[in-house]
BASEPA-323993 format. One record per residue (C-alpha): z, x, y; residue number from 1; residue in three letters. Coordinates in nm, 2 decimals. Layout:
<pts>
> up  east  north  nr  rest
> Z  X  Y  NUM  Ala $
...
</pts>
This chain:
<pts>
> up  east  north  nr  rest
> -6.28  4.26  -5.59  1  Met $
> -6.65  4.28  -5.55  2  Arg $
> -6.79  4.21  -5.19  3  Ile $
> -7.13  4.21  -5.06  4  Trp $
> -7.15  4.33  -4.70  5  Val $
> -7.45  4.34  -4.48  6  Pro $
> -7.43  4.71  -4.37  7  Ser $
> -7.28  5.04  -4.42  8  Asp $
> -7.06  4.98  -4.09  9  Ala $
> -6.88  4.69  -4.25  10  Val $
> -6.84  4.88  -4.59  11  Ala $
> -6.68  5.16  -4.38  12  Asp $
> -6.44  4.91  -4.23  13  Val $
> -6.33  4.74  -4.55  14  Leu $
> -6.37  5.03  -4.81  15  Ser $
> -6.01  5.13  -4.78  16  Asp $
> -5.85  4.79  -4.87  17  Leu $
> -5.68  4.78  -5.21  18  Pro $
> -5.91  4.69  -5.50  19  Gly $
> -6.21  4.63  -5.29  20  Val $
> -6.56  4.73  -5.41  21  Glu $
> -6.83  4.70  -5.16  22  Cys $
> -7.19  4.67  -5.22  23  Ala $
> -7.44  4.69  -4.92  24  Val $
> -7.71  4.39  -4.92  25  Tyr $
> -7.90  4.36  -4.58  26  Asp $
> -8.14  4.08  -4.72  27  Gly $
> -8.42  4.33  -4.81  28  Ser $
> -8.51  4.46  -5.16  29  Gly $
> -8.35  4.32  -5.49  30  Pro $
> -8.02  4.18  -5.52  31  Leu $
> -7.75  4.42  -5.60  32  Pro $
> -7.61  4.40  -5.96  33  Glu $
> -7.33  4.18  -6.04  34  Gly $
> -7.40  3.87  -5.85  35  Val $
> -7.18  3.68  -6.07  36  Glu $
> -6.88  3.89  -6.00  37  Glu $
> -6.92  3.85  -5.61  38  Val $
> -6.58  3.70  -5.46  39  Glu $
> -6.68  3.77  -5.10  40  Val $
> -6.99  3.75  -4.95  41  Trp $
> -7.07  3.86  -4.57  42  Ile $
> -7.44  3.78  -4.54  43  Pro $
> -7.66  3.98  -4.28  44  Pro $
> -7.76  3.84  -3.93  45  Leu $
> -8.11  3.74  -4.05  46  Val $
> -8.08  3.48  -4.32  47  Thr $
> -8.16  3.61  -4.65  48  Val $
> -8.45  3.48  -4.88  49  Pro $
> -8.36  3.20  -5.11  50  Asp $
> -8.00  3.11  -5.00  51  Val $
> -7.97  2.83  -5.25  52  Pro $
> -8.08  3.04  -5.53  53  Gly $
> -7.84  3.35  -5.46  54  Val $
> -7.55  3.12  -5.40  55  Leu $
> -7.61  2.92  -5.72  56  Ser $
> -7.56  3.25  -5.91  57  Arg $
> -7.23  3.33  -5.72  58  Met $
> -7.01  3.16  -5.99  59  Thr $
> -6.71  3.38  -5.86  60  Ser $
> -6.75  3.34  -5.49  61  Leu $
> -6.43  3.26  -5.30  62  Arg $
> -6.51  3.34  -4.95  63  Leu $
> -6.85  3.32  -4.76  64  Leu $
> -6.81  3.48  -4.42  65  Gln $
> -7.10  3.46  -4.19  66  Thr $
> -7.14  3.71  -3.89  67  Val $
> -7.28  3.44  -3.68  68  Thr $
> -7.14  3.12  -3.54  69  Ala $
> -7.39  2.92  -3.68  70  Gly $
> -7.37  2.82  -4.06  71  Val $
> -7.66  2.59  -4.11  72  Glu $
> -7.86  2.82  -4.36  73  Pro $
> -7.54  2.83  -4.59  74  Tyr $
> -7.32  2.52  -4.55  75  Arg $
> -7.53  2.29  -4.78  76  Pro $
> -7.51  2.53  -5.07  77  Tyr $
> -7.16  2.67  -5.07  78  Val $
> -7.04  2.67  -5.43  79  Pro $
> -6.74  2.46  -5.54  80  Glu $
> -6.40  2.65  -5.48  81  Gly $
> -6.56  2.88  -5.19  82  Ala $
> -6.46  2.85  -4.84  83  Val $
> -6.70  2.88  -4.56  84  Leu $
> -6.60  3.07  -4.24  85  Cys $
> -6.80  3.15  -3.93  86  Asn $
> -6.78  3.44  -3.68  87  Ala $
> -6.67  3.20  -3.39  88  Arg $
> -6.58  3.42  -3.10  89  Gly $
> -6.76  3.73  -3.20  90  Val $
> -7.06  3.67  -2.99  91  His $
> -6.90  3.49  -2.69  92  Asp $
> -6.91  3.78  -2.45  93  Ala $
> -7.27  3.87  -2.52  94  Gly $
> -7.41  3.53  -2.54  95  Thr $
> -7.22  3.42  -2.21  96  Ala $
> -7.35  3.72  -2.04  97  Glu $
> -7.68  3.64  -2.14  98  Trp $
> -7.68  3.30  -2.00  99  Ala $
> -7.55  3.41  -1.68  100  Val $
> -7.82  3.69  -1.65  101  Gly $
> -8.09  3.43  -1.76  102  Ala $
> -8.01  3.19  -1.52  103  Met $
> -7.99  3.41  -1.24  104  Ile $
> -8.33  3.58  -1.34  105  Ala $
> -8.50  3.25  -1.36  106  Val $
> -8.35  3.11  -1.03  107  Leu $
> -8.44  3.43  -0.84  108  Arg $
> -8.77  3.47  -1.00  109  Glu $
> -8.71  3.83  -1.14  110  Phe $
> -8.97  3.79  -1.39  111  Pro $
> -9.25  3.72  -1.11  112  Gly $
> -9.14  4.01  -0.90  113  Phe $
> -9.16  4.23  -1.19  114  Val $
> -9.51  4.13  -1.25  115  Asp $
> -9.56  4.19  -0.87  116  Ala $
> -9.42  4.53  -0.90  117  Gln $
> -9.66  4.62  -1.19  118  Arg $
> -9.95  4.51  -0.98  119  Arg $
> -9.79  4.72  -0.67  120  Gly $
> -9.77  4.40  -0.45  121  Glu $
> -9.51  4.32  -0.21  122  Trp $
> -9.46  3.94  -0.24  123  Thr $
> -9.19  3.86  -0.02  124  Tyr $
> -9.08  3.50  -0.02  125  His $
> -8.76  3.27  -0.05  126  His $
> -8.62  3.20  -0.40  127  Thr $
> -8.38  2.97  -0.55  128  Gly $
> -8.00  3.08  -0.58  129  Val $
> -7.70  3.00  -0.82  130  Leu $
> -7.46  2.94  -0.54  131  Ala $
> -7.39  2.58  -0.49  132  Asp $
> -7.55  2.48  -0.83  133  Ala $
> -7.43  2.24  -1.08  134  Thr $
> -7.44  2.40  -1.42  135  Val $
> -7.41  2.16  -1.70  136  Leu $
> -7.28  2.32  -2.02  137  Ile $
> -7.40  2.12  -2.32  138  Val $
> -7.18  2.23  -2.62  139  Gly $
> -6.85  2.33  -2.47  140  Tyr $
> -6.70  2.54  -2.72  141  Gly $
> -6.57  2.91  -2.72  142  Ser $
> -6.89  3.04  -2.61  143  Ile $
> -6.90  2.76  -2.33  144  Gly $
> -6.55  2.84  -2.21  145  Ala $
> -6.67  3.22  -2.19  146  Ala $
> -6.96  3.13  -2.00  147  Leu $
> -6.75  2.92  -1.74  148  Glu $
> -6.52  3.22  -1.70  149  Arg $
> -6.81  3.44  -1.61  150  Arg $
> -6.95  3.18  -1.37  151  Leu $
> -6.61  3.21  -1.17  152  Asp $
> -6.71  3.37  -0.82  153  Gly $
> -7.08  3.24  -0.83  154  Phe $
> -6.97  2.93  -0.63  155  Glu $
> -7.10  2.67  -0.88  156  Val $
> -6.97  2.34  -1.00  157  Glu $
> -6.95  2.36  -1.38  158  Val $
> -6.98  2.02  -1.58  159  Val $
> -6.86  2.03  -1.95  160  Arg $
> -7.01  1.82  -2.24  161  Val $
> -6.88  1.86  -2.60  162  Ala $
> -6.91  1.62  -2.89  163  Arg $
> -6.62  1.40  -2.80  164  Ser $
> -6.45  1.38  -2.46  165  Ala $
> -6.13  1.54  -2.38  166  Arg $
> -5.91  1.70  -2.11  167  Asp $
> -5.97  2.06  -2.12  168  Gly $
> -5.77  2.36  -1.98  169  Glu $
> -6.00  2.38  -1.70  170  Arg $
> -6.09  2.02  -1.63  171  Gly $
> -6.25  1.72  -1.79  172  Arg $
> -6.48  1.76  -2.10  173  Val $
> -6.73  1.49  -2.12  174  His $
> -6.84  1.35  -2.44  175  Gly $
> -7.22  1.35  -2.56  176  Met $
> -7.26  0.98  -2.49  177  Asp $
> -7.22  1.07  -2.12  178  Glu $
> -7.48  1.33  -2.12  179  Leu $
> -7.79  1.12  -2.01  180  Pro $
> -7.60  1.02  -1.69  181  Ala $
> -7.50  1.38  -1.64  182  Leu $
> -7.86  1.54  -1.67  183  Leu $
> -7.99  1.42  -1.36  184  Pro $
> -7.72  1.58  -1.14  185  Glu $
> -7.74  1.94  -1.27  186  Ala $
> -7.95  2.22  -1.16  187  Asp $
> -7.90  2.43  -1.46  188  Val $
> -7.87  2.29  -1.81  189  Val $
> -7.72  2.55  -2.08  190  Val $
> -7.75  2.43  -2.45  191  Leu $
> -7.48  2.58  -2.66  192  Leu $
> -7.46  2.32  -2.93  193  Val $
> -7.45  2.42  -3.31  194  Pro $
> -7.76  2.32  -3.51  195  Ala $
> -7.67  2.01  -3.71  196  Thr $
> -7.85  1.69  -3.81  197  Ala $
> -7.73  1.54  -3.47  198  Asp $
> -7.85  1.81  -3.24  199  Thr $
> -8.18  1.85  -3.40  200  Ala $
> -8.46  1.80  -3.13  201  Gly $
> -8.19  1.66  -2.89  202  Met $
> -8.36  1.80  -2.59  203  Ala $
> -8.67  1.59  -2.65  204  Asp $
> -8.91  1.45  -2.38  205  Ala $
> -8.67  1.18  -2.28  206  Ala $
> -8.39  1.44  -2.23  207  Phe $
> -8.62  1.67  -2.04  208  Leu $
> -8.75  1.36  -1.82  209  Ser $
> -8.39  1.31  -1.72  210  Arg $
> -8.36  1.65  -1.58  211  Met $
> -8.41  1.68  -1.19  212  Lys $
> -8.72  1.84  -1.06  213  Asp $
> -8.69  2.21  -1.02  214  Gly $
> -8.40  2.22  -1.29  215  Ala $
> -8.39  2.52  -1.54  216  Val $
> -8.30  2.46  -1.91  217  Leu $
> -8.13  2.77  -2.07  218  Val $
> -8.11  2.76  -2.44  219  Asn $
> -7.88  3.00  -2.61  220  Ala $
> -7.83  2.78  -2.93  221  Ala $
> -8.11  2.73  -3.16  222  Arg $
> -8.46  2.68  -3.12  223  Gly $
> -8.49  2.35  -3.30  224  Gly $
> -8.24  2.19  -3.05  225  Ile $
> -8.55  2.17  -2.81  226  Val $
> -8.86  1.97  -2.86  227  Asp $
> -9.10  2.27  -2.80  228  Thr $
> -9.42  2.05  -2.73  229  Asp $
> -9.22  1.86  -2.47  230  Ala $
> -9.08  2.16  -2.30  231  Leu $
> -9.43  2.32  -2.28  232  Val $
> -9.56  1.99  -2.12  233  Ala $
> -9.29  1.99  -1.85  234  Glu $
> -9.33  2.37  -1.78  235  Leu $
> -9.72  2.34  -1.74  236  Lys $
> -9.65  2.07  -1.46  237  Thr $
> -9.42  2.31  -1.30  238  Gly $
> -9.15  2.05  -1.27  239  Arg $
> -8.90  2.22  -1.48  240  Leu $
> -8.84  2.60  -1.55  241  Arg $
> -8.66  2.76  -1.87  242  Ala $
> -8.48  3.08  -2.02  243  Ala $
> -8.51  3.08  -2.39  244  Leu $
> -8.33  3.31  -2.64  245  Asp $
> -8.41  3.11  -2.92  246  Val $
> -8.74  2.91  -2.99  247  Thr $
> -8.90  2.68  -3.26  248  Ala $
> -9.08  2.84  -3.44  249  Pro $
> -8.88  3.17  -3.46  250  Glu $
> -9.02  3.44  -3.43  251  Pro $
> -9.26  3.28  -3.16  252  Leu $
> -9.62  3.36  -3.31  253  Pro $
> -9.87  3.53  -3.11  254  Ala $
> -10.08  3.30  -2.92  255  Gly $
> -9.81  3.02  -2.90  256  His $
> -9.85  2.82  -2.58  257  Pro $
> -9.49  2.89  -2.52  258  Leu $
> -9.59  3.25  -2.44  259  Trp $
> -9.82  3.16  -2.13  260  Ser $
> -9.63  2.86  -1.99  261  Ala $
> -9.53  2.89  -1.64  262  Pro $
> -9.17  2.93  -1.54  263  Gly $
> -9.02  3.04  -1.87  264  Val $
> -8.83  3.36  -1.97  265  Leu $
> -8.82  3.44  -2.33  266  Ile $
> -8.60  3.69  -2.51  267  Thr $
> -8.62  3.74  -2.88  268  Pro $
> -8.28  3.60  -2.99  269  His $
> -8.08  3.89  -2.85  270  Val $
> -7.81  3.72  -2.67  271  Ala $
> -7.54  3.81  -2.90  272  Gly $
> -7.68  4.12  -3.03  273  Ser $
> -7.45  4.38  -2.84  274  Thr $
> -7.21  4.66  -2.92  275  Pro $
> -6.94  4.44  -2.80  276  Ala $
> -7.04  4.17  -3.07  277  Ser $
> -7.04  4.44  -3.31  278  Gly $
> -6.70  4.58  -3.23  279  Arg $
> -6.56  4.22  -3.24  280  Arg $
> -6.74  4.14  -3.58  281  Leu $
> -6.59  4.44  -3.75  282  Leu $
> -6.24  4.34  -3.63  283  Arg $
> -6.29  3.99  -3.75  284  Leu $
> -6.41  4.08  -4.09  285  Leu $
> -6.11  4.33  -4.16  286  Arg $
> -5.87  4.07  -4.05  287  Ser $
> -6.03  3.80  -4.28  288  Gln $
> -6.05  4.02  -4.57  289  Leu $
> -5.68  4.12  -4.52  290  Leu $
> -5.60  3.76  -4.51  291  Arg $
> -5.79  3.70  -4.81  292  His $
> -5.62  3.96  -5.01  293  Leu $
> -5.28  3.84  -4.91  294  Ala $
> -5.36  3.48  -4.99  295  Gly $
> -5.30  3.40  -4.61  296  Glu $
> -5.49  3.09  -4.42  297  Pro $
> -5.81  3.22  -4.30  298  Leu $
> -5.97  3.19  -3.95  299  Asn $
> -6.28  2.98  -3.86  300  Asn $
> -6.29  2.78  -4.18  301  Val $
> -6.58  2.52  -4.15  302  Ile $
> -6.45  2.20  -4.27  303  Thr $
> -6.73  1.97  -4.10  304  Asp $
> -7.10  2.01  -3.99  305  Ala $
> -6.95  2.34  -3.81  306  Tyr $
</pts>
């Protein structure tokens, strides 16, 4: 069985499986030989060039296993007869931890204090605080649940929103249709929704205008979920603040107004890029390949938009 993997580390974890032949393709340079014989493809973290062209040549593909929770670059082009699976759960810990750190950093004004430290200035003043805040999690899936667990002990009220309303293990999960009424009550709004046609640009000018004065928008989803121009306009007024691990465009080019907007913390899409994610990914990939070889049902199969 020919498998394309994104790194030597993945190849090492799979190389002892019976009948498995791994070729490393990290998205750079020419394609390895035998694209028509690839039965399993594990693409790298950064989307490879010409996904439609590559997949159109994979006539033997049976499993496309991403290393991310998002599958939007691949889903429209999966060949007939192939199964698409994502890495749900792999990045939960890192992304949830980033979200907690980011909201605390913005509320407690850490970036401003770092700037003052570099200038050698003692800028004492009161700041905001996470305690007693209402945290609205928009996109309450496995990462959202991981985030709520990490917020235990911070003395916050967590409000959950998912595509459809349901009774969750920790309380009611509201539907997206309730979101407009929930936004004005939130001190922190965390975006964790997948990138789909329905969520593209959902945090637009109307969405942002419903957020309360002084609220913090935390985006750990995809940059395209937020209308960048509308967010920059709100940041410039000082009415809202933001913590962004993802942007549109991405990477954010030099000179973009988002870089210099007040009240925003930007990290370069690193929320899930941690050793913990790496360890969990290797375990998931080996488990999936064992299931595939045994003809057993796979985990994280994508049957809808995500």
